[in-house]
Every structure is written in C-alpha cells, then in structure tokens.
C-alpha positions as CSV (number, residue, x, y, z in Angstrom):
1,M,2.2,-26.6,-7.1
2,E,5.4,-25.3,-8.7
3,G,5.7,-21.5,-8.8
4,L,3.1,-20.9,-6.0
5,S,5.1,-20.8,-2.8
6,H,2.1,-20.4,-0.6
7,L,0.8,-23.8,-1.6
8,D,2.2,-27.1,-0.5
9,D,2.5,-30.3,-2.6
10,Q,-1.1,-31.1,-2.0
11,G,-2.3,-27.6,-2.9
12,R,-3.0,-26.5,0.7
13,A,-2.2,-23.0,1.8
14,H,0.7,-22.6,4.2
15,M,3.0,-19.8,5.4
16,V,6.4,-20.0,3.6
17,D,9.4,-20.6,5.9
18,V,11.8,-17.7,5.2
19,G,14.3,-18.8,7.9
20,D,17.0,-19.8,5.4
21,K,16.6,-16.9,3.1
22,P,19.4,-14.3,3.2
23,V,18.8,-11.0,5.1
24,T,19.0,-8.2,2.6
25,A,17.9,-4.6,2.3
26,R,14.5,-4.5,0.6
27,E,12.2,-1.8,-0.7
28,A,8.9,-1.7,-2.4
29,V,6.9,1.2,-3.9
30,A,3.1,1.0,-4.6
31,E,0.4,3.5,-5.6
32,A,-3.3,3.8,-5.4
33,L,-5.3,6.3,-7.5
34,I,-8.7,7.7,-6.6
35,T,-10.9,9.4,-9.1
36,L,-13.1,12.2,-7.7
37,S,-15.8,14.6,-8.9
38,A,-14.5,18.1,-9.6
39,E,-16.2,19.3,-6.4
40,A,-14.6,16.6,-4.2
41,R,-11.2,17.1,-5.8
42,N,-11.4,20.9,-5.2
43,A,-12.4,20.4,-1.6
44,L,-9.7,17.8,-1.0
45,L,-6.9,19.9,-2.6
46,G,-8.2,23.1,-1.1
47,G,-8.5,21.8,2.4
48,G,-12.2,22.4,2.5
49,L,-13.5,19.1,3.8
50,A,-15.9,19.1,6.8
51,K,-14.0,16.1,8.3
52,G,-10.7,18.0,8.4
53,D,-7.2,17.5,6.9
54,A,-7.7,14.5,4.6
55,W,-4.0,14.5,3.6
56,A,-2.8,14.1,7.3
57,V,-5.4,11.4,8.0
58,A,-4.6,9.5,4.8
59,R,-0.9,9.6,5.6
60,I,-1.4,8.2,9.0
61,A,-3.8,5.5,7.7
62,A,-1.3,4.5,5.0
63,I,1.5,4.1,7.6
64,Q,-0.8,2.2,10.0
65,G,-1.8,-0.1,7.0
66,V,1.9,-0.8,6.4
67,K,2.5,-1.7,10.0
68,R,-0.5,-4.0,10.3
69,T,-0.4,-5.8,7.0
70,S,0.5,-9.2,8.5
71,E,-2.7,-9.0,10.6
72,M,-4.9,-8.5,7.5
73,V,-3.2,-10.6,4.8
74,P,-3.4,-14.2,6.2
75,L,0.0,-15.7,4.9
76,C,2.0,-12.5,5.2
77,H,5.0,-12.5,7.6
78,P,5.2,-9.9,10.4
79,I,8.4,-8.1,9.6
80,P,10.3,-5.2,11.0
81,I,9.7,-2.1,9.0
82,T,12.7,0.3,8.9
83,G,11.1,3.1,6.9
84,V,7.8,4.3,5.4
85,E,7.3,7.3,3.1
86,V,3.8,8.4,2.0
87,D,3.5,10.8,-0.9
88,L,0.0,12.3,-1.5
89,S,-0.7,14.4,-4.5
90,G,-3.5,15.7,-6.6
91,T,-4.0,14.4,-10.1
92,P,-6.1,15.9,-12.9
93,D,-8.9,13.4,-12.0
94,G,-8.4,13.1,-8.2
95,A,-5.5,12.0,-6.0
96,R,-2.6,9.6,-5.9
97,I,-1.2,7.9,-2.8
98,Q,2.3,6.5,-3.2
99,V,3.9,4.4,-0.5
100,T,7.5,3.4,-0.2
101,V,8.4,0.8,2.4
102,R,11.9,-0.4,3.5
103,T,13.1,-3.3,5.7
104,T,16.2,-5.4,6.2
105,G,15.2,-9.0,6.4
106,P,14.6,-12.3,4.7
107,T,11.3,-11.4,2.9
108,G,10.1,-8.4,0.9
109,V,7.7,-5.5,1.7
110,E,5.5,-5.5,-1.5
111,M,2.4,-6.5,0.4
112,E,3.0,-3.7,3.0
113,A,3.4,-1.1,0.3
114,I,0.3,-2.2,-1.5
115,T,-1.7,-2.3,1.7
116,G,-0.5,1.1,2.8
117,A,-1.5,2.7,-0.6
118,A,-4.9,1.0,-0.6
119,L,-5.7,2.1,3.0
120,G,-4.6,5.6,2.2
121,A,-7.1,5.7,-0.8
122,V,-9.9,4.2,1.3
123,T,-9.3,6.9,3.9
124,I,-9.5,9.6,1.2
125,Y,-12.8,8.1,0.1
126,D,-14.0,8.2,3.7
127,M,-13.0,11.9,3.9
128,V,-14.8,12.9,0.6
129,K,-17.8,10.6,0.6
130,G,-20.1,13.3,1.9
131,I,-19.4,15.2,-1.4
132,D,-18.8,12.3,-3.8
133,R,-20.1,8.8,-3.0
134,G,-19.2,7.8,-6.6
135,A,-15.5,8.3,-6.1
136,E,-13.5,5.3,-7.5
137,I,-10.4,3.7,-6.2
138,G,-8.0,2.1,-8.6
139,P,-5.8,1.0,-9.9
140,I,-3.8,-0.1,-6.8
141,R,-0.5,-1.5,-8.0
142,L,3.1,-2.3,-7.2
143,L,5.5,0.1,-9.0
144,A,8.9,-1.2,-8.0
145,K,10.6,-3.6,-5.6
146,S,14.3,-4.3,-4.9
147,G,16.3,-6.7,-2.8
148,G,16.2,-10.4,-2.2
149,R,16.8,-13.3,-4.6
150,S,14.7,-11.8,-7.5
151,G,16.5,-8.5,-7.3
152,E,15.0,-5.4,-8.9
153,W,11.7,-5.1,-10.6
154,R,10.0,-2.0,-12.1
155,R,6.6,-1.5,-13.7
C-alpha cells in the first residue's frame, strides 16, 4: 500500500517504526472553529456562563488533549511534548481555538495539535450547551507544520 505508511504490504494496520528517522525540531499548528448563537457568543465572550470561565477550561482541555493524543488515536506514537500554546479568540460567528505544539523527535506533532484544537472546541460546546445546543464545531484543520523529512507545509 504505497503512500499509506500505517498499512503493511497486506493492507493491515500497524504502528510505523520511527526508530531510524532523524531527530529534528518539529512544530504543528491547528485550529477548530465553533459557531454559536448570538446569545451564547455574548455569554462566552462576556464571561457570563453559569459553568464559569470557559476560556480557562478550554485552554486546559486543549493542553490535556495534546498530552493524551497517543491514548486516543490508535497508531499515534507517544512523544515528548516540549511546548504547547493555546490561543482562544472570539470570531464574528463564535470562537476559534488555535493550538501550536512543539517537540524534538523522530515524528511530528500534527495529530497532537489537531486533537488539542478539537478538544478545546468540544469543551467550549460543553460550556455553552445550556444556552445553545445547536452550536456547531468545524472545521477542525491543520494550518501548518514544520520539521522532519517533508519540511514545511502551510495551508
């Protein structure tokens, strides 16, 4: 199965051996957007949610998601994370969660950044669902990555 590194010659899933890959500095940036009703957006941005400080809870959730990615994504390697930044901001339609993850190692941190952004958005949903059960999460996407054999990529 050429091009799909998580499949062996018979098409079976396996964890890729990264032992021979060079150790390089690696970084990935991902974002998740959440669309909210005007009432939920105003409560979120104004700090008026009954559950408390949604920004603080979402930030911690995003970081926790980054740290536990290999427990949730079956073929993802557990890797040492050297840095995580979470940027939360309001948008005209809701909120944006951007997660930047860094490591120095033989494999990248794209999955960690995407997972962190997704979990941050899910947490915002949990914090506003009493006001807006119709909130929508998406897109969730990789914005950039650097390091490793494939070098730099930007959306």
